[in-house]
C-alpha positions as CSV (number, residue, x, y, z in Angstrom):
1,M,22.0,5.7,-12.4
2,S,23.9,3.0,-14.2
3,E,22.4,1.3,-17.3
4,F,22.2,-1.9,-15.3
5,L,20.2,-0.4,-12.4
6,S,18.1,1.6,-14.8
7,E,17.0,-1.5,-16.7
8,L,16.4,-3.4,-13.4
9,F,14.2,-0.8,-11.7
10,S,12.9,1.3,-14.6
11,L,9.1,1.7,-14.7
12,D,9.1,3.8,-17.9
13,G,5.8,3.6,-19.7
14,K,4.1,1.9,-16.8
15,V,0.9,3.2,-15.0
16,A,0.7,2.8,-11.2
17,V,-2.6,3.2,-9.4
18,V,-2.0,4.1,-5.8
19,I,-5.1,3.8,-3.7
20,G,-4.5,5.9,-0.6
21,G,-2.0,7.9,-2.5
22,T,-3.1,11.1,-0.9
23,G,-1.8,9.8,2.5
24,E,1.7,10.2,3.8
25,L,3.0,6.6,3.3
26,C,1.4,5.8,0.0
27,G,2.1,9.3,-1.2
28,A,5.8,8.8,-0.7
29,M,5.5,5.4,-2.5
30,A,3.7,7.1,-5.4
31,E,6.6,9.7,-5.6
32,G,9.0,6.8,-5.9
33,L,7.1,5.0,-8.5
34,A,6.9,8.3,-10.5
35,Q,10.6,8.9,-10.2
36,A,11.2,5.4,-11.6
37,G,9.2,6.4,-14.7
38,A,5.7,5.3,-14.0
39,E,2.7,7.6,-14.2
40,A,1.3,7.6,-10.7
41,V,-2.5,7.8,-10.4
42,L,-3.3,9.0,-6.9
43,V,-6.6,7.7,-5.6
44,G,-8.3,9.1,-2.5
45,R,-11.0,11.6,-1.4
46,S,-9.0,14.8,-0.8
47,E,-8.1,16.7,-4.0
48,E,-6.3,19.2,-1.9
49,K,-3.8,16.6,-0.5
50,A,-3.5,15.1,-4.0
51,T,-2.6,18.5,-5.5
52,A,0.3,19.0,-3.1
53,R,1.7,15.5,-3.8
54,I,1.2,15.9,-7.6
55,N,3.1,19.2,-7.5
56,A,6.0,17.5,-5.7
57,I,6.0,14.7,-8.3
58,T,5.9,17.0,-11.3
59,A,8.5,19.4,-9.9
60,T,11.0,16.6,-10.2
61,G,9.9,15.5,-13.7
62,G,7.5,12.8,-12.8
63,K,3.9,12.3,-14.1
64,S,0.9,12.1,-11.9
65,R,-2.8,12.7,-11.7
66,F,-5.7,12.4,-9.2
67,I,-8.9,10.5,-9.5
68,A,-11.3,10.4,-6.6
69,A,-12.8,7.1,-5.5
70,D,-14.2,5.3,-2.5
71,V,-12.9,1.8,-1.7
72,G,-16.2,1.0,0.1
73,S,-17.8,0.2,-3.3
74,R,-16.9,-2.4,-5.9
75,Q,-18.8,-0.3,-8.4
76,A,-16.8,2.8,-7.5
77,L,-13.5,0.8,-8.0
78,D,-14.7,-0.6,-11.3
79,S,-15.5,3.0,-12.4
80,L,-12.0,4.0,-11.2
81,R,-10.4,1.3,-13.2
82,D,-12.3,2.3,-16.3
83,E,-11.4,6.0,-15.8
84,V,-7.7,5.2,-15.4
85,L,-7.8,3.1,-18.6
86,A,-9.6,5.9,-20.4
87,Q,-7.1,8.5,-19.3
88,C,-3.9,6.5,-19.3
89,G,-4.6,3.6,-21.6
90,R,-3.2,0.9,-19.3
91,V,-2.6,-0.2,-15.7
92,D,0.5,-2.2,-14.6
93,I,0.8,-1.7,-10.9
94,L,-1.8,-1.5,-8.1
95,V,-1.0,-0.3,-4.6
96,N,-3.8,-0.9,-2.1
97,G,-3.1,1.5,0.7
98,A,-6.4,2.9,2.0
99,G,-6.9,2.2,5.7
100,V,-8.4,3.4,9.0
101,N,-7.5,2.9,12.6
102,S,-9.0,3.3,16.1
103,P,-7.7,3.1,19.6
104,T,-10.9,1.9,21.1
105,P,-10.4,-0.6,24.0
106,V,-11.5,-4.1,23.0
107,L,-14.5,-4.3,25.3
108,D,-15.8,-0.9,23.9
109,I,-15.6,-1.7,20.2
110,T,-19.0,-1.5,18.7
111,E,-20.2,-3.8,15.9
112,E,-20.4,-0.7,13.7
113,E,-16.8,0.3,14.3
114,F,-15.6,-3.2,13.8
115,A,-17.5,-3.6,10.6
116,R,-16.3,-0.2,9.3
117,I,-12.6,-0.9,9.9
118,I,-12.7,-4.4,8.5
119,D,-14.7,-3.2,5.5
120,I,-12.2,-0.5,4.6
121,N,-8.9,-2.2,5.5
122,L,-9.8,-5.7,4.2
123,G,-12.9,-5.3,2.1
124,G,-11.4,-2.3,0.2
125,V,-8.3,-4.3,-0.6
126,L,-10.3,-7.3,-1.9
127,R,-12.5,-5.0,-4.0
128,G,-9.4,-3.3,-5.5
129,C,-7.8,-6.7,-6.2
130,Q,-11.0,-8.0,-7.8
131,S,-11.4,-4.9,-10.0
132,F,-7.9,-4.5,-11.3
133,G,-7.1,-8.2,-11.1
134,S,-9.9,-8.9,-13.6
135,Y,-8.3,-6.4,-15.9
136,F,-4.9,-8.0,-15.6
137,L,-6.4,-11.5,-16.2
138,E,-8.6,-10.5,-19.2
139,N,-5.8,-8.6,-20.9
140,N,-2.9,-11.0,-20.1
141,V,-1.1,-8.3,-18.1
142,A,1.8,-9.3,-15.8
143,G,0.7,-6.9,-13.2
144,S,2.1,-6.2,-9.8
145,I,-0.2,-5.8,-6.8
146,I,1.2,-4.3,-3.6
147,N,-1.1,-4.5,-0.6
148,L,-0.1,-2.3,2.4
149,G,0.0,-4.5,5.5
150,S,1.2,-3.7,9.0
151,I,3.6,-5.1,11.6
152,S,0.4,-5.5,13.7
153,G,-0.8,-8.1,11.1
154,L,2.2,-10.2,12.1
155,N,2.3,-9.5,15.8
156,P,-1.0,-8.4,17.4
157,L,-0.6,-5.0,19.1
158,S,-2.5,-3.6,22.0
159,R,-4.7,-0.5,21.5
160,V,-5.4,-1.3,17.8
161,F,-7.4,-4.5,18.1
162,T,-9.6,-4.2,15.0
163,Y,-6.8,-2.8,12.9
164,S,-4.5,-5.7,13.8
165,A,-7.3,-8.2,12.9
166,S,-7.9,-6.5,9.6
167,K,-4.2,-6.5,8.7
168,G,-3.7,-10.1,9.7
169,A,-6.5,-11.1,7.4
170,L,-5.1,-8.8,4.6
171,H,-1.7,-10.7,4.8
172,N,-3.6,-14.0,4.3
173,L,-5.6,-12.6,1.5
174,S,-2.5,-11.5,-0.3
175,R,-0.9,-14.9,-0.1
176,N,-4.1,-16.5,-1.4
177,L,-4.3,-14.2,-4.3
178,A,-0.6,-14.7,-5.1
179,R,-1.1,-18.5,-5.3
180,E,-4.3,-18.0,-7.4
181,W,-2.8,-15.7,-9.9
182,A,0.9,-16.7,-10.2
183,P,0.2,-19.0,-13.2
184,H,-1.0,-15.9,-15.0
185,G,2.1,-13.9,-14.3
186,I,0.3,-11.6,-11.8
187,R,2.3,-11.0,-8.6
188,V,0.7,-10.1,-5.3
189,N,2.8,-9.1,-2.3
190,T,2.4,-7.3,1.0
191,L,4.5,-4.4,2.0
192,V,4.7,-4.4,5.8
193,P,5.7,-1.1,7.5
194,G,6.8,-1.0,11.1
195,F,6.1,2.2,13.0
196,F,5.9,5.2,10.6
197,P,4.1,8.2,12.1
198,A,1.1,9.0,9.8
199,E,-2.3,10.6,10.1
200,Q,-4.1,7.4,11.1
201,N,-1.8,6.4,13.9
202,R,-0.8,9.7,15.6
203,K,-3.8,9.5,17.9
204,V,-2.3,6.4,19.6
205,L,1.3,7.6,19.7
206,T,1.3,8.8,23.3
207,P,4.6,9.3,25.2
208,D,4.4,5.9,26.9
209,R,3.5,4.2,23.7
210,V,6.4,5.8,21.9
211,S,8.7,4.6,24.7
212,Q,7.5,1.1,24.3
213,I,7.9,1.2,20.5
214,M,11.5,2.5,20.8
215,G,12.3,-0.2,23.3
216,H,11.2,-2.8,20.9
217,T,12.8,-1.3,17.7
218,P,16.6,-2.1,17.5
219,M,17.1,1.0,15.3
220,E,15.6,3.1,18.0
221,R,13.6,5.4,15.7
222,F,10.5,5.7,13.6
223,G,10.6,5.0,9.9
224,E,10.4,7.8,7.4
225,A,7.9,7.5,4.6
226,R,10.6,7.7,1.9
227,E,12.2,4.6,3.4
228,L,9.3,2.5,1.8
229,I,10.3,3.5,-1.7
230,G,13.1,0.9,-2.2
231,A,10.9,-2.0,-1.3
232,T,8.0,-0.5,-3.4
233,L,10.2,-0.4,-6.5
234,L,11.5,-3.9,-6.0
235,L,8.0,-5.3,-5.7
236,A,6.7,-3.2,-8.6
237,S,9.4,-4.0,-11.1
238,N,9.0,-7.2,-13.1
239,Q,12.7,-7.0,-13.9
240,A,14.0,-6.7,-10.3
241,G,11.2,-8.6,-8.5
242,G,9.8,-10.8,-11.2
243,F,10.0,-14.0,-9.1
244,I,8.7,-12.4,-5.9
245,T,5.1,-13.1,-5.0
246,G,3.1,-14.2,-2.0
247,T,5.7,-12.6,0.4
248,E,5.6,-10.0,3.1
249,M,8.3,-7.4,2.6
250,I,9.0,-6.0,6.1
251,V,10.4,-2.5,6.6
252,D,10.4,-2.0,10.4
253,G,13.8,-1.1,11.7
254,G,14.1,-4.6,13.3
255,F,10.9,-4.5,15.3
256,N,9.8,-8.0,14.1
257,A,13.2,-9.5,15.0
258,V,12.7,-8.7,18.7
259,S,11.1,-11.3,20.9
260,I,12.3,-10.5,24.5
């Protein structure tokens, strides 16, 4: 890498907390952050999945560690923040990527299921932003927050009713926080993947569904997790992305460009 690009995208000495980092998409994002020089703190519930990802990161010279936490509790996320600070000394980047999905038809969605998905996909992001945002504000840190949205938050999709609603609200939440915290140098953006096969959406990727998706995606393929890394590094870097806040970075193979 040239000196110019290295300075633009280097995250040397930074600490990135990746909530949902044990999953496929955020795990790939964590690998990218680590390869750019950040120490990637993977946050999730499965130490087994985390170990595999950490091994992949360290095998290529990156730094990573795992801390278990539940996004359903503000207290748990405050404890996570304090543990990261105790172990790493600082936090510069937060990725909010925990999420759940369900293919339940709209008339069959129970109040319990609706509340659970909204609480994890939206409430978990709010709690993460509150916890780490308070650290950024109190310590005058020009932090970067990357919330993982969805193409379904821009265009309501069938078969994922509650998920779409939660992501639409998440996009609005991100813009609100960006406006609120921009005077303090804190950037908040939404990374918006199109269709990337992952654990939470494979249950709805039936053959007819895949055919519909391909017919609506000009690049005529699914995304690969590693293809989120470039956008992640741009949004994470204060050198490359220092004037980017309150935006939705769409990585979808052209899905959002198609209307008819």
